[in-house]
C-alpha positions as CSV (number, residue, x, y, z in Angstrom):
1,M,22.3,145.1,81.2
2,K,21.8,148.7,82.3
3,Q,20.4,147.3,85.6
4,F,23.3,144.8,86.0
5,L,25.8,147.6,85.6
6,S,24.0,149.8,88.0
7,A,24.1,147.0,90.5
8,V,27.8,146.6,90.0
9,A,28.5,150.3,90.4
10,V,26.5,150.1,93.7
11,C,28.7,147.4,95.0
12,L,32.0,149.1,93.9
13,L,31.0,152.1,95.6
14,T,29.9,150.4,98.8
15,A,33.1,148.4,98.9
16,S,35.0,151.7,98.3
17,A,33.3,153.4,101.0
18,S,34.0,150.4,103.3
19,M,37.7,150.6,102.4
20,G,37.6,154.3,103.2
21,Q,36.2,153.9,106.6
22,G,39.1,151.5,107.6
23,I,38.6,148.2,109.8
24,K,39.1,147.9,113.5
25,T,41.8,145.9,114.7
26,P,43.3,145.1,118.3
27,A,45.7,147.8,119.7
28,A,49.3,147.0,119.4
29,S,49.8,148.5,122.9
30,P,46.3,148.2,124.6
31,T,45.4,150.8,127.2
32,Q,44.8,149.9,130.9
33,T,43.3,151.8,133.6
34,I,43.7,150.8,137.2
35,K,42.1,152.3,140.2
36,Q,43.4,151.5,143.8
37,Q,41.4,152.6,146.9
38,F,44.0,154.3,149.1
39,A,44.0,156.2,152.4
40,L,40.8,158.4,152.2
41,S,40.6,158.5,148.4
42,A,42.2,156.6,145.4
43,V,44.9,156.6,143.1
44,E,44.3,155.9,139.3
45,V,46.6,155.2,136.4
46,T,45.8,155.1,132.7
47,Y,48.7,153.8,130.6
48,S,49.4,151.9,127.4
49,R,50.8,148.3,127.6
50,P,53.5,147.5,124.8
51,L,54.6,143.8,124.5
52,A,58.2,142.8,124.6
53,K,57.6,140.4,121.5
54,G,61.0,138.9,121.9
55,R,62.7,142.2,121.8
56,T,65.5,143.5,124.2
57,I,63.6,146.0,126.0
58,M,65.8,147.9,128.6
59,G,68.8,149.6,127.2
60,D,67.4,148.9,123.6
61,L,63.7,149.5,122.8
62,V,63.8,151.6,125.9
63,P,66.9,153.5,126.0
64,Y,69.0,154.1,129.0
65,D,69.4,157.6,130.4
66,K,66.7,159.2,128.2
67,L,63.3,160.5,128.8
68,W,60.6,157.8,128.4
69,R,56.6,158.2,128.6
70,T,56.6,154.9,130.7
71,G,54.5,152.9,128.3
72,A,53.2,153.7,124.7
73,N,51.4,156.5,123.0
74,N,50.3,159.2,125.3
75,P,52.5,159.5,128.5
76,T,51.0,157.5,131.5
77,K,48.4,159.4,133.5
78,I,48.3,159.5,137.2
79,T,45.8,160.8,139.4
80,F,45.8,161.3,143.2
81,G,42.8,161.8,145.2
82,E,44.5,163.6,147.9
83,D,47.9,165.0,148.7
84,V,50.5,162.2,148.9
85,K,54.3,161.7,148.8
86,L,56.2,159.6,146.4
87,N,59.2,158.2,148.0
88,G,59.0,161.2,150.4
89,Q,58.3,163.8,147.6
90,A,55.3,165.8,148.2
91,V,52.7,165.6,145.2
92,P,49.3,167.6,145.5
93,A,46.0,166.0,144.5
94,G,45.5,166.1,141.0
95,S,46.4,164.5,137.6
96,Y,49.9,164.4,136.1
97,A,51.9,162.8,133.3
98,L,54.4,160.2,134.6
99,Y,57.7,160.2,132.9
100,T,60.7,158.2,133.7
101,V,64.4,158.1,133.0
102,P,65.8,154.5,133.0
103,S,69.3,153.3,133.8
104,K,71.2,150.4,134.5
105,T,71.4,151.0,138.3
106,G,68.2,152.9,138.9
107,W,65.5,155.1,137.4
108,E,64.5,158.7,137.8
109,I,60.8,159.3,138.4
110,I,59.2,162.4,137.0
111,I,55.9,163.8,137.9
112,N,54.9,166.6,135.1
113,D,52.1,168.7,134.1
114,G,52.2,167.7,130.6
115,L,48.9,165.7,130.2
116,K,48.4,167.1,126.8
117,N,51.7,165.9,125.3
118,W,52.3,162.9,123.0
119,G,54.7,160.6,124.3
120,V,57.8,162.7,124.9
121,D,56.9,165.4,122.4
122,G,55.8,168.6,124.1
123,Y,57.6,167.6,127.1
124,K,59.0,170.5,129.0
125,K,61.3,170.3,132.2
126,E,59.8,173.5,133.7
127,N,56.6,171.6,134.1
128,D,58.1,169.0,136.3
129,L,56.4,169.1,139.8
130,V,58.9,166.4,141.2
131,R,62.0,164.4,140.3
132,F,63.7,161.9,142.2
133,Q,65.9,158.6,142.0
134,T,64.8,155.4,142.8
135,E,66.4,151.7,142.6
136,S,65.6,149.2,140.1
137,Q,65.6,145.5,140.8
138,K,66.3,142.5,138.8
139,L,63.2,140.1,138.4
140,P,63.7,136.2,138.4
141,F,61.2,135.9,135.4
142,A,60.4,138.0,132.3
143,V,57.3,140.3,132.2
144,E,55.7,140.2,128.6
145,S,53.4,143.4,128.8
146,F,54.6,146.5,130.5
147,M,52.9,146.5,133.8
148,I,51.9,149.0,136.5
149,M,50.5,147.6,139.6
150,F,49.8,148.4,143.5
151,E,51.3,146.2,146.0
152,N,51.4,145.9,149.9
153,V,48.4,148.3,150.2
154,R,48.2,149.6,153.8
155,P,46.1,152.4,155.2
156,T,48.6,155.1,154.6
157,A,51.4,153.5,152.5
158,M,51.5,151.2,149.4
159,T,53.9,150.5,146.5
160,M,53.3,151.2,143.0
161,M,55.4,149.0,140.8
162,L,56.7,149.5,137.2
163,A,57.5,146.0,135.5
164,W,58.9,145.0,132.2
165,E,61.0,142.3,130.9
166,K,63.2,141.4,134.1
167,T,63.1,144.9,135.5
168,L,60.9,146.0,138.6
169,V,61.0,149.7,139.8
170,P,59.1,150.1,143.2
171,I,57.6,153.5,144.2
172,E,56.5,154.2,147.7
173,I,53.3,156.3,147.8
174,T,52.5,157.6,151.3
175,A,49.5,159.8,152.7
176,D,49.3,161.5,156.1
177,I,45.6,161.2,157.1
178,D,45.8,161.3,160.6
179,G,44.7,164.7,161.1
180,K,41.7,164.4,159.1
181,V,40.5,161.3,160.5
182,M,41.0,162.5,164.2
183,A,39.0,165.6,163.0
184,Q,36.2,163.5,161.6
185,I,36.1,161.5,164.9
186,D,36.1,164.5,167.1
187,S,33.3,166.0,165.1
188,A,31.3,162.7,165.0
189,M,31.5,162.1,168.8
190,A,29.8,165.4,169.2
191,T,26.6,164.1,167.4
192,E,23.8,161.9,168.7
193,K,24.9,158.9,166.4
194,K,28.5,158.3,167.7
195,P,30.9,155.9,165.6
196,Y,32.0,153.8,168.5
197,F,33.1,150.9,166.5
198,S,35.0,152.9,163.7
199,A,36.6,155.2,166.3
200,A,37.9,152.2,168.5
201,S,39.1,150.4,165.3
202,Y,41.1,153.5,164.2
203,Y,42.5,153.9,167.8
204,Y,43.5,150.1,167.8
205,D,45.0,150.1,164.2
206,S,46.8,153.5,164.9
207,G,48.2,152.7,168.2
208,K,46.4,155.5,170.0
209,D,44.8,155.7,173.5
210,L,43.9,152.0,174.0
211,K,41.8,152.8,177.0
212,K,39.5,155.3,175.1
213,A,39.3,152.7,172.2
214,L,38.1,150.1,175.0
215,S,35.5,152.4,176.2
216,W,34.2,152.8,172.8
217,A,34.3,149.3,172.0
218,D,32.1,148.6,175.1
219,A,29.5,151.3,174.2
220,A,29.6,149.7,170.6
221,T,28.8,146.2,172.1
222,K,26.0,147.8,174.0
223,E,24.5,149.2,170.9
224,A,24.9,145.9,169.0
225,P,25.0,143.1,171.5
226,K,25.0,140.3,168.8
227,A,27.9,142.1,166.8
228,F,30.6,139.4,167.2
229,Y,33.0,141.4,165.3
230,I,33.0,144.2,167.7
231,F,33.5,141.7,170.5
232,H,36.4,140.5,168.6
233,L,37.8,144.0,168.4
234,K,37.3,144.4,172.1
235,A,39.2,141.4,172.7
236,K,42.3,142.7,170.7
237,I,42.2,145.8,172.5
238,Q,42.2,144.0,175.9
239,A,45.0,141.7,174.8
240,R,47.2,144.7,173.9
241,L,46.4,146.4,177.2
242,G,47.8,143.3,178.7
243,D,44.3,142.2,180.2
244,K,44.6,138.3,179.0
245,A,41.6,137.3,181.4
246,G,39.3,139.9,180.0
247,A,40.5,139.3,176.4
248,K,39.7,135.6,176.6
249,A,36.4,136.0,178.3
250,T,35.4,138.6,175.4
251,A,36.8,136.3,172.7
252,L,34.7,133.5,174.1
253,Q,31.7,135.9,174.0
254,S,32.6,136.6,170.4
255,I,33.2,133.0,169.3
256,A,29.4,132.2,170.9
257,L,28.1,135.0,168.8
258,A,30.0,133.9,165.5
259,K,28.6,130.5,165.9
260,E,25.2,131.6,166.3
261,A,25.6,133.8,163.1
262,K,27.3,130.8,161.2
263,N,30.5,132.8,160.8
264,D,33.5,130.4,160.9
265,D,36.0,133.0,160.1
266,Y,35.5,135.0,163.5
267,V,35.5,131.6,165.4
268,A,38.8,130.9,163.9
269,L,40.0,134.6,164.6
270,N,39.3,134.4,168.2
271,E,40.7,131.2,168.7
272,K,43.9,132.1,167.2
273,L,43.8,135.3,169.6
274,M,43.3,133.1,172.8
275,A,46.1,130.9,171.6
276,N,48.7,133.8,171.5
277,L,47.7,135.1,175.0
């Protein structure tokens, strides 16, 4: 009997300890981290994603004209790897809390230093880095989980979108990197291993001196005579310079090299280029 009672006591103690430790359940508002390569670095966002669950969100669960942590739990954290502008407002590289003030016609976006805050608790207006107004848009469909995403990502501009229920809020992020890239090109061109292809590509994409870009593309083809993608870039530069005959001849070279490499994508790109000459 004593052994039986001892065994029962051990089981009860074990069960009690287990209950004291609690159980792991799914988060009501799961955390998500998204990282988008952008300009010369990246933008990273960490936020919690509450669900609508049939509730009215804007103007109810998320009141109009009141400070919102832009998600659930901690305020949304946004990190910029370099100096950027949000809707034209300068924001230095670093990590910040993203607060918003939703309204019926538009939202106020707030970049604040309060990363240690819990929700809106601890928020201080004097810690705001920038505040600006942006328009909101009506979606034709409902978004169940609060969402932050990046869209239309270009070399120096992209759109960050906040979406929940049927509301979409776009924020334009831009970066001025031309001076940095040009300094890198100048420095690299002074070395023995010159980045001809990268430099020519940047000049072409940025609309800079196309004759210089063409000379660099020529040098790149001499260093890599089988590189069909370099010949394709050279053909595009020639086309933009108005040299249709030269562009066609170079595109044909690129096609031959691409077929040899079994790369159908560049065959198609060159055929499209020639069709548009």
